C-alpha positions, 0 to 999 in steps of 0.5 A: 499500499502507498505509504501517504495513503497509509498515513493519511488513514492512520491520522483521520482519526487523531486529527478528528479527535483534536478537531473534537477537542478543539473545534478551532483546530480544523476550521474547514473539513476539506483540510482533513486527511481523506480515509480510503477503502481498498477492495479486492480485484473485481468485487464491491464488497465491504469487509470490517475493516472497510467497515471500520473507516466508513464508521469513523469517517461517518463519525467525522462527517457528524462533527462537520454537520454541514459538510459535504461528504464526497465519494470518489470510486476507482477501478483498475485499468484490466477488463475494459473501460466499461467494466471498470466505470461500472466497477467504480460507481460500484464500489462508491455507492456500497460505500455511500449507503454505509456512510448513510446507515451510519447516520450521514444524510443522504442529501450530504453524500455525493458519488463520484465514480472515476473509472478506470486509472493510469496502468503505473498505478499499484494494482491496490491504489487502483480499486479503492474508493476515496471519501473526501469532505468538502466545505459546504456550497455559500448560502444565498443571502436571505 
């Protein structure tokens, strides 16, 4: 696994805990490290580790009640573009459904299937979903 991805996944609970203790620590949820969920080849099912990562992400989303939760799905280049677009969407949808089961409101979740990625990535890095928090869209003046 890519060291940067491992580090960002490992830091998420720490940064989230600091944000809980001091809300001024992280003012913009977009600055949080983004959790990554990895999948086995040609699959879109969640294992226990993935569900735990999603629970932590849902808890973080709960601390930033207005934040958007963008769910980016990826697949590898093997198997054809159409197949991999469907697979990346299926992976993102299963993560979004688990986020909803863990209390994140549907209107805050935005699924973005990215399809196949480049050949130069390690296979495990291409079979992933990233959860990225984003600042809410500005509200129009009333």
